[in-house]
Each structure stands twice: as C-alpha cells, then as structure tokens.
C-alpha positions in Angstrom: -2.7 -12.4 -6.2 -3.1 -15.5 -4.1 -0.8 -18.3 -3.7 -2.0 -21.5 -2.0 0.1 -24.7 -1.5 0.6 -27.7 1.2 3.0 -27.4 4.1 6.6 -27.2 3.2 5.9 -26.1 -0.6 8.2 -23.1 -0.2 5.4 -20.4 0.2 7.3 -18.5 3.0 10.5 -19.2 1.6 9.5 -17.4 -1.5 8.0 -14.1 0.9 11.5 -14.0 2.5 13.3 -14.3 -0.8 11.0 -11.4 -2.2 11.6 -9.4 0.7 15.7 -9.9 1.0 15.9 -11.9 4.1 19.6 -12.5 4.7 19.0 -16.1 5.6 18.1 -16.8 1.9 20.3 -16.9 -0.9 19.0 -16.3 -4.7 21.1 -18.7 -6.9 19.1 -18.1 -10.2 16.8 -15.9 -11.4 15.9 -12.2 -10.6 13.4 -10.2 -8.7 12.2 -7.4 -10.9 10.0 -4.5 -9.5 8.6 -2.2 -11.8 11.4 -3.3 -14.1 14.3 -2.6 -11.7 16.4 -5.4 -10.7 16.3 -5.8 -6.8 17.8 -9.0 -6.5 20.9 -7.9 -4.8 19.0 -5.2 -2.6 18.6 -5.4 1.1 15.2 -5.4 2.8 15.4 -1.7 3.5 16.0 -0.7 0.2 13.2 -3.0 -1.0 11.1 -1.7 1.7 11.8 1.8 0.3 10.6 1.0 -3.0 7.2 0.1 -1.8 7.6 -3.7 -0.8 6.0 -4.9 2.5 5.9 -8.1 4.4 3.1 -9.1 6.9 4.6 -12.0 8.8 3.1 -15.3 9.8 4.3 -15.1 13.2 5.4 -11.2 14.1 7.9 -10.7 16.5 7.7 -9.0 19.5 10.2 -5.8 20.3 10.0 -5.2 23.8 10.9 -1.7 24.9 9.8 -0.1 21.5 6.2 1.0 21.4 3.8 0.6 18.4 3.6 4.3 18.1 7.5 4.8 17.9 7.9 1.9 15.5 5.5 3.5 13.1 6.7 6.7 13.2 10.4 5.7 12.8 9.3 3.4 10.0 7.6 6.5 8.3 10.7 8.3 8.8 13.0 6.0 7.3 10.6 5.7 4.2 10.4 9.7 3.8 14.2 9.7 4.1 14.7 7.0 1.3 12.3 8.8 -1.1 14.2 12.4 -0.2 17.5 11.1 -1.4 19.0 10.2 2.0 18.0 13.6 3.6 16.0 13.7 6.8 12.5 14.4 6.1 10.6 13.6 9.4 6.7 13.9 9.8 5.2 16.5 11.8 3.9 15.0 15.2 0.8 16.5 14.6 0.4 15.0 10.9 1.7 11.7 12.4 -0.9 11.4 15.3 -3.9 12.6 12.8 -3.1 9.9 10.3 -2.3 7.3 13.0 -5.8 7.8 15.1 -7.5 8.1 11.7 -6.0 4.6 10.6 -6.8 2.9 13.9 -10.3 3.9 14.0 -10.9 2.8 10.5 -9.2 -0.5 10.8 -10.9 -0.9 14.3 -7.5 -1.1 16.0 -8.0 -0.5 20.0 -6.1 3.0 20.7 -4.7 1.4 23.9 -2.4 -0.9 21.4 -0.6 2.2 20.2 1.3 2.7 23.6 2.0 -0.9 24.3 5.3 -2.4 23.1 5.1 -3.8 19.5 3.4 -7.2 19.7 4.5 -7.8 23.1 2.2 -10.1 24.8 -0.5 -9.2 22.2 -3.0 -12.1 21.1 -2.5 -13.2 17.8 -5.7 -11.2 16.4 -3.9 -8.2 17.9 -0.8 -8.9 16.1 -2.3 -9.2 12.7 -4.1 -6.1 13.0 -1.2 -3.9 14.0 0.4 -5.5 10.8 -2.3 -4.2 9.1 -2.2 -0.8 10.7 1.4 -0.8 9.5 0.3 -1.3 5.8 -2.1 1.7 6.3 0.6 4.0 7.5 3.4 2.8 5.1 1.4 2.5 2.1 3.2 -0.2 0.1 3.2 -0.5 -3.6 3.0 -4.3 -2.8 2.2 -6.0 0.1 3.3 -9.8 0.7 0.8 -11.1 3.6 2.5 -14.6 4.9 -0.4 -16.7 5.9 -1.5 -13.6 7.9 -5.1 -15.8 8.6 -2.7 -18.1 10.8 -4.2 -18.3 14.4 -7.2 -16.1 14.1 -10.5 -16.5 15.1 -13.5 -15.7 12.6 -14.1 -12.2 14.6 -10.4 -11.5 14.0 -10.2 -12.9 10.7 -13.1 -10.6 9.0 -11.4 -7.7 10.6 -8.1 -8.0 9.0 -9.6 -9.1 5.8 -11.9 -6.1 5.9 -8.8 -3.9 6.6 -6.9 -5.7 3.5 -10.0 -5.1 1.3 -10.0 -1.3 2.3 -6.2 -0.6 1.3 -5.7 -2.7 -1.6 -6.6 -0.8 -4.8 -5.1 1.2 -7.7 -1.9 2.3 -5.5 -1.7 -1.0 -3.6 -1.4 -4.8 -4.5 -1.5 -7.6 -2.8 -0.1 -11.0 -2.5 -1.8 -13.2 -0.2 -0.2 -16.3 0.7 -2.4 -19.0 2.5 -3.0 -23.1 2.6 -6.8 -22.2 3.1 -9.7 -21.0 1.1 -11.2 -19.4 4.1 -9.6 -16.0 4.3 -10.5 -16.0 0.6 -14.0 -15.8 1.7 -13.4 -12.5 2.6 -10.7 -11.5 0.1 -11.8 -12.1 -3.6 -8.6 -12.3 -5.3 -8.1 -11.6 -9.2 -5.6 -14.4 -9.6 -5.0 -17.6 -7.6 -2.0 -19.6 -8.2 -1.1 -23.1 -7.0 2.5 -23.7 -5.4 3.8 -27.2 -5.0 7.6 -27.7 -4.4 8.8 -24.2 -4.9 6.8 -23.8 -8.3 3.5 -22.3 -9.5 1.8 -25.4 -11.0 -1.6 -24.2 -11.8 -3.3 -20.8 -12.2 -6.8 -19.3 -12.4 -9.3 -16.9 -11.0 -11.3 -17.3 -7.6 -12.9 -20.4 -8.6 -9.4 -22.0 -8.4 -9.3 -21.8 -4.6 -12.9 -23.3 -4.3 -11.6 -25.9 -6.2 -8.6 -26.6 -4.0 -10.8 -26.8 -1.0 -13.0 -29.2 -2.2 -10.6 -31.4 -3.8 -7.2 -30.7 -2.0 -3.8 -30.4 -3.4 -3.2 -33.8 -4.3 -4.6 -33.4 -8.1 -1.9 -30.8 -8.7 1.1 -32.3 -7.5 3.0 -33.8 -10.3 4.1 -37.6 -10.1 7.0 -37.9 -8.1 7.0 -34.7 -6.1 6.3 -35.1 -2.5 5.2 -31.5 -2.0 8.0 -31.1 0.7 10.7 -28.6 0.1 13.7 -27.0 2.4 
C-alpha cells in the first residue's frame, strides 16, 4: 500500500502512531494487527510481533556499530518469540546472513563496522534501513518518506531492495509525497491522505493522477490540508 499526501497532512503522525511512539496518544479507535489489539502495546512489543518503521530521518547512534545494533535487534526479536527466554543467534550464522544481505542489497561492507548512521550520507542511511528490514524480516514494514533526500542512484538501490523483500511474507506501507519512488515500487493500492484521513483510494494509476493534477482536487471544501 502507498499513502500519498501533502505536507502537514499527518502521514508521519500515522506512521509513529502505528509503531507506538510514546509522544503520540491515541484518543479514539484501535490498531488491530492480525486481529490482535496492539493499541496499548509499547513499540518493542509491536516490533516483536512484526511491525517495522523506516524513519524519514534516521537517527545517528554514536558508539554503536551497525553490526552490534543488528545483532542486538535480532536477539531481542528471538527472545520475544521464545517467550522471554534468551535465544541468541550464533555468531557464524549472523555473519553469514549479514554478509549475504549486504551483498544482495549493495550495501558496502565497511558500513557494518561504522557507528549507526553517524556521518552517513542520506543514501547510506536509507540503505542501512533496508538492510535492517532484510535482517529482521518484519511482517509489515512502514516506510516513512524513505525517498526523502535521495539522488536517483540511491533511490533505485533502495527501491530495488524493497521490491526484493516485499512479498507473501512481508507487506509494506510506503508513505510519500511524490510519485517518483512509485516509478520503481509499483503499489497494489494507493491512498490519498489529507488532514489525517484517507479521502480517496485506488490502484497505481491514482499516483500518476496525483502527479499530474496535484492534491487540490482531493482536498474537501473548508479543509486546509494542514494538521498538528
């Protein structure tokens, strides 16, 4: 699914609310995942069930290497799946999986030993986010404007990575303002998001209509398109 909407329409707020960001309070409605109400769960609990958020602006974590971060995240997921009992991945198995994923996604090997996102270019940050998807294998990946700040080559690499990963075992919610990432990732469903609500839905052709006509035709009378 792709969600497209103007600036300030609430797209990132939706992503954070789905993931359980503590800065957002849900005052009405529920989030159901495979029929289970996850509305009151913490972000770690949602992640353990298979939700994943790729940030628009990934944060740097000085002092923590990409390798250490990924191994810790995998072990946390395995522990949750094992009823709270430690079930760490073997070092050899982890290394084999990591190197295979990095080669497949064209992530330079030297990034694995650098501190997470510390001094990374925009393209490097987004490639490492896709690498996290490949290693953690979520059920649903929410990609919050993952095309933001990418040049054409980096966009193509990231989009190809998403296309490789999405399938019967992994769904994706792609949040974007522009149709350009959808030139590389063809969505099954497109939703127009204005003022915190879906105002129209359709197939991939809807994204092309938005690119040609803009969002004005979809903004209801009296709505400014901006939200807190």
